[in-house]
C-alpha positions as CSV (number, residue, x, y, z in Angstrom):
1,M,133.9,121.1,91.1
2,S,131.2,123.8,91.9
3,A,127.8,124.0,90.3
4,S,125.5,127.0,89.7
5,H,122.6,125.2,91.2
6,P,122.2,122.0,93.2
7,V,123.4,118.8,91.3
8,L,123.5,115.2,92.5
9,V,125.7,112.9,90.5
10,V,124.4,109.2,90.8
11,A,126.5,106.2,89.8
12,S,124.2,103.4,88.9
13,S,124.3,100.0,87.1
14,P,121.6,98.1,85.0
15,D,122.3,94.9,86.9
16,C,121.6,96.6,90.5
17,G,118.2,96.2,91.8
18,Y,118.6,99.0,94.0
19,C,119.3,101.2,91.2
20,R,116.3,100.1,89.2
21,Q,114.1,101.1,92.2
22,L,116.0,104.4,92.6
23,R,115.4,105.1,88.9
24,A,111.8,104.3,89.3
25,D,111.7,106.8,92.2
26,L,113.5,109.6,90.1
27,D,110.8,109.1,87.4
28,A,108.0,109.4,89.8
29,N,109.6,112.5,91.3
30,R,110.4,114.2,87.9
31,H,108.2,117.0,88.6
32,T,109.2,117.6,92.1
33,L,113.0,117.8,91.0
34,T,112.2,120.3,88.3
35,R,110.3,122.7,90.5
36,R,113.1,122.6,92.9
37,G,115.6,123.7,90.4
38,A,117.7,120.7,90.9
39,S,119.5,118.4,88.7
40,V,120.2,114.7,88.9
41,L,122.6,113.2,86.8
42,L,122.7,109.2,86.4
43,L,125.7,107.6,85.3
44,G,126.5,104.0,84.3
45,E,123.7,103.0,82.2
46,G,124.6,104.2,78.6
47,S,124.8,108.1,78.1
48,P,124.2,110.0,81.2
49,L,120.4,110.8,82.0
50,T,119.1,114.0,83.8
51,W,116.2,114.5,85.8
52,G,115.0,117.9,87.0
53,A,116.6,121.3,85.6
54,A,118.6,120.9,82.3
55,L,122.4,120.6,82.3
56,E,124.3,122.1,79.4
57,P,125.7,119.0,77.2
58,D,129.3,119.9,78.0
59,R,128.6,120.4,81.7
60,A,127.0,116.9,81.7
61,D,130.1,115.4,79.8
62,K,132.6,116.9,82.1
63,L,130.5,115.8,85.1
64,A,130.3,112.1,83.7
65,A,134.2,112.3,83.1
66,T,135.0,113.8,86.4
67,Y,132.8,110.9,88.4
68,A,133.3,108.1,86.1
69,R,134.7,106.0,88.8
70,L,132.1,106.9,91.5
71,G,130.6,103.7,91.6
72,R,133.8,101.6,91.8
73,L,133.0,100.8,95.6
74,G,129.2,99.9,94.9
75,T,126.1,101.3,93.4
76,P,124.0,103.3,93.8
77,A,126.5,105.9,95.0
78,A,126.2,109.8,94.5
79,V,128.0,113.2,95.2
80,R,126.2,116.3,95.6
81,L,127.5,119.7,94.1
82,S,126.4,123.0,95.1
83,P,127.2,126.6,94.4
84,G,129.5,126.1,97.6
85,G,131.5,123.1,96.4
86,A,131.2,119.3,96.4
87,H,129.8,117.4,99.4
88,R,130.9,114.1,100.5
89,A,130.0,111.0,98.5
90,V,127.5,108.5,99.7
91,R,126.8,105.1,98.8
92,G,123.8,102.9,99.0
93,F,120.1,103.2,98.5
94,E,119.1,104.9,101.7
95,A,122.1,107.4,101.6
96,V,121.4,108.3,98.2
97,T,117.7,108.7,98.6
98,A,118.4,110.9,101.9
99,D,120.5,113.0,99.7
100,L,117.5,113.2,97.3
101,V,115.3,114.2,99.8
102,E,117.4,116.8,101.4
103,L,118.2,118.3,97.9
104,S,114.4,119.1,97.7
105,G,114.4,120.9,100.7
106,W,113.2,118.1,103.3
107,E,114.8,116.6,106.4
108,A,115.5,112.8,105.2
109,G,114.0,111.6,108.5
110,R,110.8,113.1,107.6
111,V,110.2,110.7,104.9
112,I,109.5,106.8,104.8
113,C,112.4,105.0,103.0
114,E,112.4,101.4,102.7
115,V,115.2,99.3,101.2
116,P,114.0,97.5,98.2
117,T,113.9,93.8,97.8
118,S,114.0,92.0,94.7
119,C,110.4,91.5,94.7
120,S,109.8,95.4,95.3
121,V,112.2,96.1,92.2
122,G,109.7,93.8,90.1
123,V,106.6,95.7,91.4
124,N,107.7,99.2,91.6
125,G,110.1,99.1,88.4
126,A,107.2,99.7,85.9
127,P,106.0,103.5,85.4
128,V,103.5,104.9,87.6
129,D,100.7,107.3,86.6
130,A,100.8,109.4,89.9
131,L,102.8,109.7,93.2
132,V,101.0,111.3,95.9
133,M,102.1,112.1,99.4
134,A,100.2,111.1,102.5
135,R,101.3,111.9,106.1
136,A,101.7,109.5,108.9
137,G,102.1,111.7,112.0
138,T,105.2,114.0,111.0
139,R,106.3,111.6,108.3
140,A,105.5,111.6,104.8
141,V,104.6,108.4,102.6
142,G,104.7,108.2,99.0
143,I,101.7,106.3,97.4
144,A,102.1,105.5,93.5
145,A,99.3,104.4,91.7
146,R,98.8,103.0,88.1
147,G,95.6,103.6,86.2
148,E,92.9,106.4,86.5
149,R,90.6,104.9,89.3
150,A,93.9,103.9,91.2
151,V,95.2,107.5,91.2
152,R,91.7,108.6,92.4
153,V,91.9,106.1,95.2
154,A,95.4,107.1,96.1
155,T,94.7,110.7,96.3
156,L,91.6,110.2,98.5
157,A,93.7,108.0,101.0
158,A,96.5,111.1,100.9
159,E,93.6,113.6,101.4
160,D,92.7,111.9,104.8
161,T,95.8,112.7,106.3
162,P,96.7,116.3,107.4
163,A,98.3,117.3,104.2
164,D,97.2,118.0,100.7
165,S,98.2,115.3,98.1
166,T,100.6,117.5,96.0
167,V,104.1,116.1,96.3
168,R,106.0,119.1,97.7
169,G,109.4,117.3,98.1
170,Y,111.1,114.1,97.0
171,V,109.4,110.9,98.4
172,P,110.5,107.3,97.3
173,I,107.5,104.7,96.4
174,T,106.5,103.1,99.7
175,V,102.9,101.9,98.6
176,L,101.6,100.9,95.2
177,V,97.8,100.5,94.2
178,E,96.7,99.3,91.0
179,R,93.7,97.6,89.3
180,P,94.3,94.9,86.9
181,G,91.1,93.6,85.5
182,N,88.5,93.5,88.2
183,L,90.6,93.4,91.3
184,W,92.3,96.1,93.3
185,L,95.8,95.3,94.4
186,V,97.9,97.3,97.2
187,F,101.7,96.6,97.4
188,R,104.1,97.6,100.1
189,G,107.2,97.2,98.0
190,G,106.6,93.9,96.2
191,E,104.6,92.5,99.0
192,L,100.9,92.1,98.3
193,A,99.3,93.9,101.3
194,A,95.7,93.8,100.3
195,R,93.6,92.3,97.5
196,S,89.7,93.1,96.9
197,R,87.3,93.8,94.6
198,S,85.9,96.7,96.2
199,E,87.1,100.3,95.8
200,N,86.1,101.1,99.5
201,D,88.1,98.2,101.0
202,T,91.1,99.4,98.9
203,L,90.8,102.8,100.3
204,D,90.3,101.4,103.6
205,A,93.6,99.5,103.1
206,L,95.3,102.4,102.2
207,R,94.6,104.3,105.1
208,R,95.4,101.5,107.5
209,I,98.8,101.2,106.0
210,V,99.7,104.9,106.0
211,A,98.6,105.1,109.5
212,G,100.8,102.1,110.5
213,F,103.7,104.0,109.6
214,G,103.0,106.6,112.6
215,P,105.0,106.7,115.5
216,P,104.0,103.9,118.2
217,G,102.6,104.7,121.5
218,A,105.2,104.7,124.5
219,R,104.3,101.3,125.5
220,Q,103.9,99.9,122.2
221,V,106.4,97.6,120.1
222,R,106.2,97.1,116.4
223,L,107.0,93.9,115.0
224,M,107.9,93.1,111.4
225,C,105.2,90.4,111.0
226,G,101.7,89.9,109.9
227,A,98.5,89.6,111.9
228,L,95.3,88.1,111.4
229,V,92.1,89.0,113.4
230,R,89.2,86.8,114.1
231,T,86.2,88.7,113.0
232,G,83.9,89.0,115.8
233,G,85.9,86.6,118.1
234,G,88.3,88.9,119.8
235,R,91.6,87.2,119.2
236,A,94.5,87.6,116.9
237,L,97.4,85.5,115.5
238,L,100.7,86.6,114.4
239,F,102.4,85.2,111.3
240,P,105.7,85.5,109.3
241,R,106.0,88.6,107.0
242,N,107.2,86.6,104.2
243,W,103.8,84.6,104.2
244,M,101.8,87.8,103.6
245,S,101.4,87.8,99.8
246,Y,100.5,84.1,100.0
247,L,97.9,84.7,102.5
248,V,96.3,88.1,101.0
249,E,95.8,86.0,97.7
250,R,93.6,83.6,99.6
251,N,91.9,86.3,101.5
252,S,88.5,85.2,100.4
253,S,88.8,81.6,101.9
254,L,90.3,83.5,105.2
255,A,87.3,85.6,105.2
256,R,84.8,82.8,104.9
257,A,86.5,81.1,107.9
258,G,86.0,84.1,109.9
259,W,89.6,85.6,109.7
260,R,90.8,89.1,108.5
261,I,94.3,90.0,107.6
262,D,95.5,93.4,109.0
263,P,97.2,95.1,106.1
264,G,99.3,97.3,108.3
265,P,103.0,97.4,107.7
266,F,103.6,96.3,111.2
267,A,102.0,94.3,114.0
268,C,101.8,96.6,116.8
269,L,101.9,95.2,120.3
270,E,101.1,96.5,123.7
271,P,100.7,95.0,127.2
272,G,97.2,94.2,128.2
273,P,95.6,94.6,131.8
274,D,97.1,91.0,132.8
275,G,100.3,91.7,130.9
276,A,99.5,89.5,128.0
277,P,100.0,91.1,124.6
278,L,97.4,93.1,122.7
279,L,97.3,93.8,119.0
280,S,96.7,97.6,118.4
281,H,95.0,98.2,114.9
282,P,92.4,100.6,113.6
283,S,88.5,99.7,114.0
284,R,86.8,98.9,110.5
285,T,84.0,101.0,111.4
286,A,85.2,104.1,113.3
287,G,88.9,104.0,112.6
288,L,89.9,104.3,116.2
289,A,92.2,102.1,117.9
290,Q,90.9,98.5,118.6
291,R,92.9,96.2,120.8
292,T,92.5,92.4,120.3
293,P,94.4,89.5,122.5
294,V,97.2,87.8,120.7
295,V,96.4,84.0,121.2
296,G,99.1,82.4,119.1
297,V,101.8,82.5,116.5
298,L,102.1,80.8,113.1
299,A,105.5,80.0,112.3
300,P,107.7,77.6,110.1
301,R,108.5,74.4,111.3
302,P,112.5,74.2,111.8
303,T,114.4,72.2,109.3
304,V,115.7,70.3,112.2
305,L,113.5,69.5,115.0
306,T,115.0,68.3,118.3
307,P,113.2,67.4,121.5
308,G,113.2,69.6,124.5
309,P,113.0,73.2,125.4
310,A,115.9,74.3,123.0
311,T,113.9,74.2,119.9
312,R,111.0,76.5,121.4
313,A,113.6,78.6,122.7
314,R,115.1,79.3,119.5
315,L,111.5,79.9,117.8
316,L,110.9,82.4,120.3
317,T,114.0,84.2,119.7
318,R,113.2,84.5,116.0
319,I,110.0,85.9,116.9
320,V,111.5,88.5,119.2
321,N,113.9,89.3,116.4
322,W,110.9,90.5,114.2
323,S,111.0,93.7,116.5
324,V,111.5,96.8,114.4
325,R,114.5,98.6,114.8
326,P,115.6,100.7,116.8
327,V,114.3,99.1,119.8
328,S,115.2,99.5,123.5
329,P,116.4,96.9,125.9
330,D,113.3,97.3,127.9
331,H,111.2,96.8,124.9
332,V,113.0,93.6,123.9
333,R,112.4,92.5,127.3
334,A,108.8,93.0,127.1
335,V,108.4,91.3,123.8
336,C,110.1,88.2,125.2
337,A,107.9,88.2,128.2
338,W,104.7,88.5,125.9
339,V,105.6,85.6,123.5
340,A,106.9,83.3,126.2
341,G,103.5,81.7,126.8
342,L,102.0,81.8,123.3
343,P,101.1,78.7,121.7
344,L,103.2,78.2,118.4
345,H,101.6,76.7,115.4
346,L,104.4,75.3,113.4
347,G,104.1,74.4,109.6
348,T,104.4,75.5,106.1
349,Q,102.2,78.3,105.0
350,E,100.2,76.0,103.0
351,E,99.5,74.2,106.3
352,A,98.8,77.5,108.3
353,L,96.1,78.1,105.5
354,A,94.5,74.6,106.1
355,F,94.6,75.1,109.9
356,L,92.8,78.5,109.9
357,T,90.1,77.4,107.3
358,R,89.5,73.8,108.6
359,S,89.3,74.7,112.2
360,P,88.9,78.4,112.8
361,D,87.2,78.1,116.3
362,A,89.8,75.7,117.5
363,V,92.4,78.8,117.7
């Protein structure tokens, strides 16, 4: 079935978390789709819904009938129609988002797209007041905002990158900033990445997160984990990414003990002069790269703790598996060498907080 203008028919389900995130992204990109003269027809959630260029009612009904079974292999799924005919069907959040990006005239690889989790769907599912585009190298990052002041801060963060803040193509929501009460909250997906009472600190966190999506250096490897930096102490600790929200909520206690959480999306490591790992992160004052020695890893205690080197080997393997894909074999070997000699501090996230705040100088 052909079309007089580009149309993406999307099969959705109200019980699909990926679909709820996709619908939130469509809402945030409504004006972009309209400007591009493209239509998105969403099926499977009651009456067909249209974003972008309007479709004649009988046209929408015919498309809905033709592609009624599009989602039988899973949702979201989509098929793109153009004046030249139908494209192949695609399935999955990333593939459908890539089609939306291409529909708006961009290359899909130029836009940051992260698969949503149950937490991110909860955070990003509500309507946003604005979506601005920031640049991380040659890639675009979508910053959504709720509230007038949050929109202003998000726009400032985008203006700091080499592009204006007007969204010129479809970008999914990657970072969200809002200001409930007297707090500023910054989320990456459903994960709380920064929490403060200062607008300047919030802007700084947004800048760091966007910069963290830029390409790593030739000798750098990015890990999907968090990092704590000792203020003025020249040392850093890594911790599991799923502890991020818990520790950010307690950043005041950590700050009093001399620790600062790096809000970046990844921990970027590189070798130091002696071969030991360094955490590469922006300086708080000049925004230039700062390199801090990594002196240990906070990690969950295994449910079954067996004596001997086997337990440590399994724990180190988990840390190496934090490497962001794709990763070359040489980089995997480098991470193995970097973490082999690091002290592991085992426990729950509550025990980690107690350890950090009770004896900060012991690390």
